[in-house]
N, C-alpha and C positions, 0 to 999 in steps of 0.2 A: 924300685921305679927309680929313674932320675931324668934331669932335663939339661935342654942344652944351655950354655954360656955360665953355670954353676956360680961360685959365688961374685965374682965378677963381673955377670952380666945380670941375669935374671933378679937374682936377688939384690942386686945394687939399685936396679932399677926399683924394687919395689920398696926399698926405700925408702929413696926419694920422695915414691909419692907419697908414703906414711909421714914423712919429715914435712910435707904441704899442709897450711893450716895454722899458721903460730900466729895468738894473736899478738905479737909483737909488732907486727907492721900495724895492725888497724889501730892501737891505742897509740904509737906513733903519732901515726895522720890526723886520730882523731883529736890528741891535744894540738899539736901543730897550728891544727887547721881552726880549733875555736879561736886560739891565742889570736892568729894572723885574721880572722873573719870580723873582731872586736876592732883591732888597730887599722884594719881598712875602711870599715862605718867611720870609725871619728876623724879620719884625714879624708872621708868622702863629703863630711859637714861641713868640714874647714874649707876645703877647698871647692867644695862644687862640682869636683872631677866624673863623667860618667863613667871611666873608665875604672877608676877606684872607684864608684857602688857596682860595678859589673863584678868587680875583683873580690868584692863586699860580700854578694850574692853569692856568688861562686864558692868562696871558702865556705859560707854559713850550709849550703848546700853539701859539701862534703862533708863537711863536719856531721850534719842527718846524716848523709849516709855510712860516716861509720861506726854509727849507731844503728843504724838498722842493720847491718852486719852480724854486729857482734849480737843483736838480738836473734838472725835468722842461726848463728853458730849456735846458741844455747839452746833455742829450738828445736835445731838437728839433733842435739843429743837425748831428747826425748824418748823414751825405752816405749816400743812398740805396745799397743791395747788392743782392743778388739776392734775398736774402729780404724785402727793403721796397724795393720797384723804386720808389714814391713817396715814401719817405724818412721820418723819423720826428716831424717837423712835429707830429702830433697827440701826441704823448710829452707833452708839455704842457698839454691839456688834459683827458689821464687823472691825473696827477698835482694837479691845481688840481681834480678829481672824490673822490680820494685827500683832501685838505686838509679837504673839504663832508664828510666823512665822519670825518675827527678830531675836526674841530669838537664834532662832533653827540657824537658817542660816548664820545670822553673828555673835554675840558672842559665840555659841556653835562651827560653823562651825571652828572660825579663832583663838579659843583657841584649840580644838583638832590638828588643824597645827602645828601651833606656838612652842604647848610639841611636836609633833614627830619628827619637825624640831630641837629641843631640845634635844632628846633623841640621834640622830641620830648622830647630831656635838654638841655635850655636852662643855658647857665650863662656867667656873666657875666663881660664883655671886660675885662682888666686893663690897665692901661697905653695906655686909646685916643691918647692925645697921641699915641704912635707911627706908629697906626694912620694918624691925620691928615695925618700926617710925610708919611712914606710914599707915601700917596693925592694928596697935594697935589702931590708931587715927580712920579711918575707920570701924573697929569694935564698936567702939563707937558711931560715927554717925549713921551707919545702926542700931544698938540697938532700938536708937530715933526713926527710919523710921517705923522699924519694930514694934514696943510696938504699935505708933500712929497707925498704920495699921489693929493689933490684935486687939487693943480694938472696935476699930471701925468696925472690923466685927465681935466681938462680942455679939453688940450691936443685932444687924439679928440674929443672933445663936439661942438664946432661950434655949431651951430643948435638944436640935438636938446635935446628935455628930457632930465634926470638919469635916470628912468628906462630913458626912451627909448633911452637914451643906451648903459645898459648892458646893454638885451635885444639892440642894434643890435651891440653891441662882440664883434670873434674875439680878443679878448686877456684871459684870466682874469687874467693875474700883477700886471694894473693893475690892475680891481675888485676880486679875491678882497682882496689887503690894503686897499682901501680900504675895504669890506665885516668888515674884520677890525678895523682901526685904529676905525671907526664905532661897532661892540659893545663893543669895549674901553674906549672916550669911556662911553659910555651905562651899560657892568659899573663904571666907575671911581665915577659920579656915585652909581648905587644902591650902592656899598659905602657910599659916604662915607655917604648918609641912613640908611642903616641901622644902622652903629656909631653914628650922632648921638645915630639917634631910641631905640637899647639902651642909652645915657648916657643921654640926655635925661628920659629916660619913666620908666627901672629896668624892663623891658622884653627884658628878653634875646633873648625870641623873636625880636624884631626879626633880629638878626642873620642867626638862620638863613632870616629869612625875604627879606633882601636875598642870600645866597647862592642860592636858588630863584629868586627874579627873574633873577638874575646867568645859574642854567641855563635860564631860559626864551628871554632874548636871544638865546643862542650855539647854541638851539636853532633858531631863528627865522632866525639870519643862515645858521646851515648851510643848510637846507632851501632858502634863494633862490637859495643858491650852490650846491646839486646840480642844481638847477631849470635853472639858466643853464648850468650845465656839461654837462646830462645830453644838451643841443641839440648845442651842439660834439661832441662826441664820436660822438653819432651821425652827424652830419655837418649844416653849413648850408653855403647859399650863400653868395654871394658880395655884397656890400651893393648894392640895387635903382641907386646910380647907377651902379656897375659894367657891370650886367646890360647897361640902357639904354642907357651907353655906346656898349658895345660890337655893340649892334643897329645903333645911330646909323652903325657905321664900316664893318658888312656892307649894310643898306641904303641906305647912299650907294655903295655898290660896281654901279656899271651890269651888271657881266658875273655878276651874281648872279639868278636869277631871282626866287630867293624863298629866306628865311633859315627851314629846318622850324623849328630846336629851336638852341637854346642853353640849358647849363646849365653852373653851378658849382659846388666844393665846396673848404672852407676846407679843408686841411690843415696847416692853423698859420694865427696870427696874419700871416704876411706871406707865404702862399705859397696862393696857388689854382687849382684844378686848372679847367681850359676845356673845354669838349669842346662840337661844334656840328653841326651839321646841315644842307649845303650844298645847292642845286639850282642847279648853274651852267646858265648857257647853254649849250642844246645842239649850238651851231656851236661851241665852241671845243675848240683841240686840247689831246690830253694835255699839251704842255708849254705849255701857257698856262695850264691850270689848275692845273701844278705852280709856276708865276709866281706866281700869283695867292694861291696859300694863305701861298708865299713871304710875300710883299708885306701880308697880311692878321698873319700869325704877329708881326713885325717891327713895325708899325705898334702895334696891339693893346699889344705888351710896351713898346716906349715907353711910348706913355703910361700904362699902368700895371705899375709893376714887380713888385705884386703878384699876377701873373699869372705861374708860372712855368713850366706844362707846357699846352700846345694841341696840341687831338687835332681834327680836322677830317675829317668824312664827306662826302663827296661821293655825294649821293643822290636821286631823284628825288621830287619833291613827292609826285604820288601813290602813290611805295612806301613814303614816309617814312609816310605818314595813313592806310595799310595796314598796317600793323607799330605803329602807336598804336593803332587800332582793335583788334585782334588781345588785345594788351597788356591793355588795357581790361576786354575780355570775361574773359582768364586771371583779374583780379583778383578782378571780377565772381564766375566760377566759386568763386572760392577764400573769398571770404566768406559 
């Protein structure tokens, strides 16, 4: 049994998926954001800049978020037990969703509050040169962290477009950090522009406006992350390439009359649950069916290490069609 694409097609796609999840991205962001947050808070306390304070809060939230992602990765590696027979892989998705909530509630909320307060009660920024030095250094550090995240995500992107790759990705540990670092870079530029504008034109409110803009950037980032991780939490199928290749294996088996159904579910970035309903030839013995099931499982898992568990239902095509019709009718009645 063979699949279309060979080593240059499906196998390389699977290798890219298995390569995802490097902790290097998260550790780089964690160290960078921690140091930057401390520096920003010191600068904000000296200069009284709202934009700098918002940036400090932003970096502090990002530092905590990276800690949560590392915790999620560790929890996701726990072995299955009686209470969680399919393992804990989905914990990474939960903690990635918590990260999105924190970015919105803490990062965006406090930035917006501080910015509005500064606009309503403006006061000049003192020693702005300190802010420029800190922001310049932060841009350098964030650029390094962003480049590391960008390169790791590019490894899994393949020929897909960037937005398409994010939508297709099953590993939030990489695209979350990439989004955070991108938002951080935009926030630093906005903070720099706001402080410079307030100093050049003598309009103290611009510092507050920059803080509000940072809050909006964080809110949009949080909304996008929440949308992407929500789909993973609900349950997403494996990539179409994988599903199509599994179909190829099954339809290439002459002793299978019909492939009734193939369903997949990502329990984690590298953990796929595969179920299928197959109509085997009527003249097969029970022993031969058992051997075929074993061969199919070995073949599929050998080609797709992502697939950790396989459940095969032996079912006549007519019986399967009847079950599908009943399920569709039940759904229509519920609606």
